[in-house]
C-alpha positions as a LaTeX table, in Angstrom:
\begin{tabular}{lrrr}
\hline
Residue & $x$ (\AA) & $y$ (\AA) & $z$ (\AA) \\
\hline
Unk1 & 5.84 & $-0.36$ & $-5.72$ \\
Unk2 & 7.40 & $-0.29$ & $-2.19$ \\
Unk3 & 5.99 & $-2.56$ & 0.41 \\
Unk4 & 6.49 & $-4.11$ & 3.65 \\
Unk5 & 6.72 & $-8.07$ & 4.05 \\
Unk6 & 3.02 & $-8.57$ & 4.07 \\
Unk7 & 2.80 & $-7.95$ & 0.31 \\
Unk8 & 5.97 & $-9.90$ & $-0.64$ \\
Unk9 & 3.99 & $-12.92$ & $-2.09$ \\
Unk10 & 4.11 & $-14.56$ & $-5.50$ \\
Unk11 & 0.57 & $-13.37$ & $-6.28$ \\
Unk12 & 1.47 & $-9.69$ & $-5.68$ \\
Unk13 & 4.64 & $-9.73$ & $-7.49$ \\
Unk14 & 3.25 & $-11.80$ & $-10.51$ \\
Unk15 & 0.24 & $-9.52$ & $-10.80$ \\
Unk16 & 2.34 & $-6.31$ & $-10.71$ \\
Unk17 & 4.78 & $-7.61$ & $-13.25$ \\
Unk18 & 1.81 & $-8.51$ & $-15.53$ \\
Unk19 & 0.71 & $-4.75$ & $-15.38$ \\
Unk20 & 4.35 & $-3.48$ & $-16.12$ \\
Unk21 & 5.20 & $-2.47$ & $-12.38$ \\
Unk22 & 8.26 & $-3.57$ & $-10.54$ \\
Unk23 & 8.31 & $-4.37$ & $-6.79$ \\
Unk24 & 10.68 & $-3.65$ & $-3.94$ \\
Unk25 & 9.77 & $-5.05$ & $-0.45$ \\
Unk26 & 11.02 & $-6.97$ & 2.50 \\
Unk27 & 10.88 & $-10.68$ & 2.28 \\
Unk28 & 8.02 & $-12.33$ & 4.00 \\
Unk29 & 9.06 & $-14.07$ & 7.34 \\
Unk30 & 7.45 & $-17.43$ & 6.21 \\
Unk31 & 9.64 & $-17.67$ & 3.03 \\
Unk32 & 13.15 & $-19.19$ & 3.45 \\
Unk33 & 16.09 & $-17.50$ & 1.69 \\
Unk34 & 19.07 & $-19.46$ & 0.74 \\
Unk35 & 21.85 & $-17.76$ & $-0.97$ \\
Unk36 & 23.47 & $-20.89$ & $-1.93$ \\
Unk37 & 20.63 & $-21.37$ & $-4.53$ \\
Unk38 & 20.03 & $-19.60$ & $-7.83$ \\
Unk39 & 22.21 & $-17.30$ & $-10.02$ \\
Unk40 & 24.81 & $-15.41$ & $-7.68$ \\
Unk41 & 24.83 & $-11.68$ & $-8.40$ \\
Unk42 & 27.02 & $-10.77$ & $-5.49$ \\
Unk43 & 27.56 & $-11.29$ & $-1.91$ \\
Unk44 & 24.18 & $-12.24$ & $-0.23$ \\
Unk45 & 22.49 & $-11.23$ & $-3.57$ \\
Unk46 & 21.04 & $-13.80$ & $-6.00$ \\
Unk47 & 18.39 & $-14.28$ & $-8.59$ \\
Unk48 & 15.97 & $-17.25$ & $-8.12$ \\
Unk49 & 12.73 & $-18.79$ & $-9.52$ \\
Unk50 & 9.46 & $-18.63$ & $-7.46$ \\
Unk51 & 7.01 & $-21.34$ & $-8.39$ \\
Unk52 & 3.35 & $-20.68$ & $-8.57$ \\
Unk53 & 1.69 & $-21.84$ & $-5.23$ \\
Unk54 & $-1.80$ & $-23.36$ & $-4.98$ \\
Unk55 & $-4.62$ & $-20.91$ & $-5.98$ \\
Unk56 & $-5.80$ & $-19.00$ & $-2.81$ \\
Unk57 & $-9.47$ & $-19.11$ & $-2.08$ \\
Unk58 & $-10.06$ & $-15.28$ & $-2.71$ \\
Unk59 & $-8.67$ & $-15.49$ & $-6.36$ \\
Unk60 & $-10.78$ & $-16.77$ & $-9.32$ \\
Unk61 & $-9.59$ & $-19.45$ & $-11.71$ \\
Unk62 & $-8.99$ & $-17.36$ & $-14.83$ \\
Unk63 & $-6.84$ & $-14.81$ & $-12.96$ \\
Unk64 & $-4.75$ & $-17.54$ & $-11.43$ \\
Unk65 & $-4.41$ & $-19.31$ & $-14.85$ \\
Unk66 & $-3.27$ & $-16.18$ & $-16.60$ \\
Unk67 & $-0.18$ & $-15.72$ & $-14.13$ \\
Unk68 & 3.16 & $-17.50$ & $-15.14$ \\
Unk69 & 4.00 & $-20.99$ & $-13.47$ \\
Unk70 & 7.37 & $-19.54$ & $-12.43$ \\
Unk71 & 8.51 & $-15.89$ & $-11.48$ \\
Unk72 & 12.12 & $-14.64$ & $-11.53$ \\
Unk73 & 12.94 & $-12.52$ & $-8.51$ \\
Unk74 & 15.99 & $-11.08$ & $-6.87$ \\
Unk75 & 16.76 & $-11.42$ & $-3.04$ \\
Unk76 & 19.36 & $-9.59$ & $-1.35$ \\
Unk77 & 20.34 & $-9.10$ & 2.30 \\
Unk78 & 20.46 & $-5.61$ & 3.75 \\
Unk79 & 22.52 & $-4.77$ & 6.89 \\
Unk80 & 21.88 & $-1.50$ & 8.80 \\
Unk81 & 25.10 & $-0.29$ & 10.19 \\
Unk82 & 23.77 & 2.64 & 11.97 \\
Unk83 & 22.44 & 2.38 & 15.61 \\
Unk84 & 18.95 & 3.24 & 16.64 \\
Unk85 & 17.17 & 1.01 & 14.10 \\
Unk86 & 14.92 & $-1.78$ & 15.43 \\
Unk87 & 15.86 & $-4.29$ & 12.66 \\
Unk88 & 19.59 & $-4.53$ & 11.69 \\
Unk89 & 19.54 & $-7.37$ & 9.08 \\
Unk90 & 16.73 & $-8.27$ & 6.82 \\
Unk91 & 16.19 & $-9.67$ & 3.25 \\
Unk92 & 14.62 & $-7.57$ & 0.52 \\
Unk93 & 13.01 & $-9.26$ & $-2.54$ \\
Unk94 & 12.58 & $-7.24$ & $-5.82$ \\
Unk95 & 11.67 & $-7.69$ & $-9.47$ \\
Unk96 & 14.42 & $-5.26$ & $-10.40$ \\
Unk97 & 16.90 & $-8.04$ & $-11.75$ \\
Unk98 & 19.62 & $-6.19$ & $-13.39$ \\
Unk99 & 22.46 & $-5.91$ & $-10.83$ \\
Unk100 & 24.62 & $-3.64$ & $-12.98$ \\
Unk101 & 21.65 & $-1.19$ & $-13.49$ \\
Unk102 & 20.22 & $-1.47$ & $-9.88$ \\
Unk103 & 23.02 & $-2.20$ & $-7.31$ \\
Unk104 & 22.26 & $-3.79$ & $-3.88$ \\
Unk105 & 23.15 & $-0.40$ & $-2.33$ \\
Unk106 & 20.48 & 1.27 & $-4.62$ \\
Unk107 & 17.89 & $-1.35$ & $-3.81$ \\
Unk108 & 18.54 & $-1.03$ & $-0.19$ \\
Unk109 & 18.22 & 2.85 & $-0.17$ \\
Unk110 & 15.19 & 2.57 & $-2.18$ \\
Unk111 & 13.59 & 0.40 & 0.34 \\
Unk112 & 14.45 & 2.93 & 3.07 \\
Unk113 & 12.13 & 5.25 & 1.34 \\
Unk114 & 9.21 & 3.02 & 2.30 \\
Unk115 & 9.29 & 4.58 & 5.70 \\
Unk116 & 7.56 & 7.47 & 4.11 \\
Unk117 & 4.43 & 5.37 & 4.18 \\
Unk118 & 4.51 & 5.24 & 7.90 \\
Unk119 & 5.20 & 9.07 & 8.26 \\
Unk120 & 2.28 & 9.86 & 5.73 \\
Unk121 & $-0.10$ & 7.61 & 7.98 \\
Unk122 & 1.02 & 9.57 & 10.94 \\
Unk123 & 0.34 & 12.94 & 9.16 \\
Unk124 & $-3.27$ & 11.57 & 8.35 \\
Unk125 & $-3.74$ & 10.56 & 11.91 \\
Unk126 & $-2.14$ & 13.43 & 13.86 \\
Unk127 & $-2.37$ & 16.39 & 11.60 \\
Unk128 & $-5.80$ & 15.67 & 10.33 \\
Unk129 & $-7.12$ & 14.21 & 13.51 \\
Unk130 & $-7.94$ & 10.75 & 12.20 \\
Unk131 & $-6.44$ & 8.98 & 15.20 \\
Unk132 & $-9.99$ & 8.98 & 16.78 \\
Unk133 & $-13.04$ & 8.22 & 14.61 \\
Unk134 & $-16.18$ & 9.93 & 15.70 \\
Unk135 & $-18.85$ & 8.37 & 13.62 \\
Unk136 & $-20.91$ & 5.45 & 15.09 \\
Unk137 & $-22.04$ & 3.47 & 12.24 \\
Unk138 & $-20.22$ & 1.54 & 9.64 \\
Unk139 & $-21.45$ & 3.70 & 6.81 \\
Unk140 & $-20.50$ & 6.83 & 8.43 \\
Unk141 & $-17.01$ & 5.41 & 9.44 \\
Unk142 & $-16.30$ & 4.59 & 5.91 \\
Unk143 & $-17.27$ & 8.18 & 4.82 \\
Unk144 & $-15.42$ & 9.68 & 7.50 \\
Unk145 & $-12.24$ & 7.65 & 6.48 \\
Unk146 & $-12.69$ & 8.57 & 2.67 \\
Unk147 & $-13.01$ & 12.30 & 3.61 \\
Unk148 & $-9.73$ & 12.16 & 5.56 \\
Unk149 & $-7.99$ & 10.33 & 2.56 \\
Unk150 & $-9.45$ & 12.93 & 0.14 \\
Unk151 & $-8.18$ & 15.80 & 2.29 \\
Unk152 & $-4.83$ & 14.35 & 2.58 \\
Unk153 & $-4.51$ & 13.94 & $-1.19$ \\
Unk154 & $-5.58$ & 17.47 & $-1.68$ \\
Unk155 & $-3.10$ & 18.68 & 0.69 \\
Unk156 & $-0.33$ & 16.64 & $-1.08$ \\
Unk157 & $-1.39$ & 17.99 & $-4.33$ \\
Unk158 & $-0.95$ & 21.50 & $-3.19$ \\
Unk159 & 2.43 & 20.57 & $-1.81$ \\
Unk160 & 3.55 & 19.14 & $-5.08$ \\
Unk161 & 2.51 & 22.26 & $-7.00$ \\
Unk162 & 4.20 & 24.44 & $-4.39$ \\
Unk163 & 7.44 & 22.45 & $-4.57$ \\
Unk164 & 7.46 & 22.51 & $-8.41$ \\
Unk165 & 7.13 & 26.37 & $-8.55$ \\
Unk166 & 10.18 & 26.77 & $-6.21$ \\
Unk167 & 12.38 & 23.84 & $-7.66$ \\
Unk168 & 11.98 & 21.85 & $-4.58$ \\
Unk169 & 10.92 & 18.21 & $-3.71$ \\
Unk170 & 7.59 & 17.72 & $-2.15$ \\
Unk171 & 9.30 & 15.76 & 0.68 \\
Unk172 & 11.15 & 19.10 & 1.79 \\
Unk173 & 7.83 & 20.66 & 2.65 \\
Unk174 & 5.88 & 20.45 & 5.78 \\
Unk175 & 2.56 & 18.62 & 5.65 \\
Unk176 & 1.21 & 20.44 & 8.78 \\
Unk177 & 2.53 & 23.76 & 7.43 \\
Unk178 & 0.58 & 23.13 & 4.02 \\
Unk179 & $-2.56$ & 22.18 & 6.01 \\
Unk180 & $-2.38$ & 25.36 & 8.07 \\
Unk181 & $-1.66$ & 27.57 & 4.95 \\
Unk182 & $-4.62$ & 25.89 & 3.14 \\
Unk183 & $-7.11$ & 26.47 & 6.02 \\
Unk184 & $-5.82$ & 30.08 & 6.32 \\
Unk185 & $-6.51$ & 30.94 & 2.59 \\
Unk186 & $-9.68$ & 28.92 & 2.28 \\
Unk187 & $-12.07$ & 31.64 & 3.50 \\
Unk188 & $-10.64$ & 34.38 & 1.15 \\
Unk189 & $-10.57$ & 31.95 & $-1.86$ \\
Unk190 & $-14.34$ & 30.99 & $-1.39$ \\
Unk191 & $-15.43$ & 34.65 & $-1.92$ \\
Unk192 & $-12.65$ & 35.81 & $-4.36$ \\
Unk193 & $-13.13$ & 36.19 & $-8.17$ \\
Unk194 & $-11.16$ & 36.71 & $-11.18$ \\
Unk195 & $-7.66$ & 37.87 & $-10.94$ \\
Unk196 & $-7.86$ & 37.83 & $-7.14$ \\
Unk197 & $-8.24$ & 34.09 & $-7.19$ \\
Unk198 & $-5.06$ & 33.78 & $-9.23$ \\
Unk199 & $-3.19$ & 35.98 & $-6.95$ \\
Unk200 & $-4.39$ & 34.20 & $-3.65$ \\
Unk201 & $-3.45$ & 30.98 & $-5.33$ \\
Unk202 & 0.08 & 32.14 & $-6.06$ \\
Unk203 & 0.30 & 33.52 & $-2.41$ \\
Unk204 & $-0.80$ & 30.35 & $-1.10$ \\
Unk205 & 1.70 & 28.25 & $-2.97$ \\
Unk206 & 4.28 & 30.67 & $-1.84$ \\
Unk207 & 3.27 & 30.07 & 1.84 \\
Unk208 & 3.37 & 26.36 & 1.53 \\
Unk209 & 6.80 & 26.36 & $-0.06$ \\
Unk210 & 7.99 & 28.61 & 2.82 \\
Unk211 & 7.19 & 25.77 & 5.33 \\
Unk212 & 10.14 & 23.42 & 4.93 \\
Unk213 & 11.43 & 20.61 & 7.09 \\
Unk214 & 14.99 & 20.27 & 7.99 \\
Unk215 & 17.54 & 17.89 & 6.82 \\
Unk216 & 16.85 & 14.73 & 8.65 \\
Unk217 & 18.68 & 11.78 & 7.05 \\
Unk218 & 18.22 & 8.37 & 8.90 \\
Unk219 & 16.26 & 10.01 & 11.61 \\
Unk220 & 15.46 & 7.79 & 14.51 \\
Unk221 & 12.75 & 8.23 & 16.91 \\
Unk222 & 11.99 & 6.24 & 20.24 \\
Unk223 & 8.90 & 4.15 & 20.12 \\
Unk224 & 7.33 & 5.66 & 23.18 \\
Unk225 & 4.59 & 8.34 & 23.92 \\
Unk226 & 5.76 & 11.44 & 25.70 \\
Unk227 & 2.39 & 12.68 & 27.07 \\
Unk228 & 0.82 & 10.54 & 29.86 \\
Unk229 & $-2.91$ & 10.06 & 29.70 \\
Unk230 & $-4.82$ & 11.83 & 32.67 \\
Unk231 & $-5.75$ & 9.38 & 35.48 \\
Unk232 & $-9.43$ & 9.42 & 34.92 \\
Unk233 & $-11.80$ & 6.72 & 34.82 \\
Unk234 & $-13.00$ & 5.56 & 31.41 \\
Unk235 & $-16.57$ & 6.68 & 30.44 \\
Unk236 & $-17.99$ & 3.09 & 29.65 \\
Unk237 & $-21.60$ & 4.26 & 29.17 \\
Unk238 & $-23.17$ & 7.01 & 27.06 \\
Unk239 & $-22.51$ & 10.54 & 28.42 \\
Unk240 & $-26.31$ & 11.18 & 28.89 \\
Unk241 & $-26.67$ & 8.04 & 30.90 \\
Unk242 & $-23.59$ & 8.89 & 33.23 \\
Unk243 & $-25.15$ & 12.46 & 33.70 \\
Unk244 & $-28.34$ & 10.79 & 35.00 \\
Unk245 & $-26.50$ & 8.77 & 37.40 \\
Unk246 & $-24.69$ & 11.77 & 38.69 \\
Unk247 & $-27.91$ & 13.53 & 39.13 \\
Unk248 & $-29.40$ & 10.74 & 40.99 \\
Unk249 & $-26.62$ & 10.73 & 43.37 \\
Unk250 & $-24.97$ & 7.58 & 42.21 \\
Unk251 & $-21.32$ & 7.30 & 40.93 \\
Unk252 & $-20.87$ & 7.73 & 37.19 \\
\hline
\end{tabular}
């Protein structure tokens, strides 16, 4: 599991280890890291023991009792030598304890892949148009969110099949290009039958595999918006009410 500092707690790491999963994430800002303690594995790289904290209110007693009193973790400091990144120095915590099998450089590179989470969220918000939710009730908002997540997973599944068919990695394909291809082939697939469906699916996978992204290692982007919003007043009342105000000669 790759995660940001919010998830780097004893409860998350211990729960994952109990299920057989390892964790790599940024150290939580409230936890102090002292490389003079623990078992030294290298420069600014050591293995320490985390003690079980007081049971949080959201966890039941049987679950808390089933977790170990101590958890062995590895902490290492990562220094980003390339300009353009907001954070230059930070600490990574992981349950990958073998320094011979998992070097500090490998752990740092692996944590760098966590940025794909942000890019995937951007794809959902921008490509699928989820940056502005249109439903008005909590129930419908939840349905809208789940539909967007479902659509995202379906597009990713198509990208995986297309990548495997061409000997590529899914990350080499464009999400937006895959979305456009799926939307383009859907009307024909709905009415197709038999061998035509197989032929259309093969053509769809070929089209998705043709939309590739360039080589962009260590890509940096300014944290700024290019397009300026239009200088209009904000609509603070229902549109119907605003129309009635205009018809009555009052300002909207």
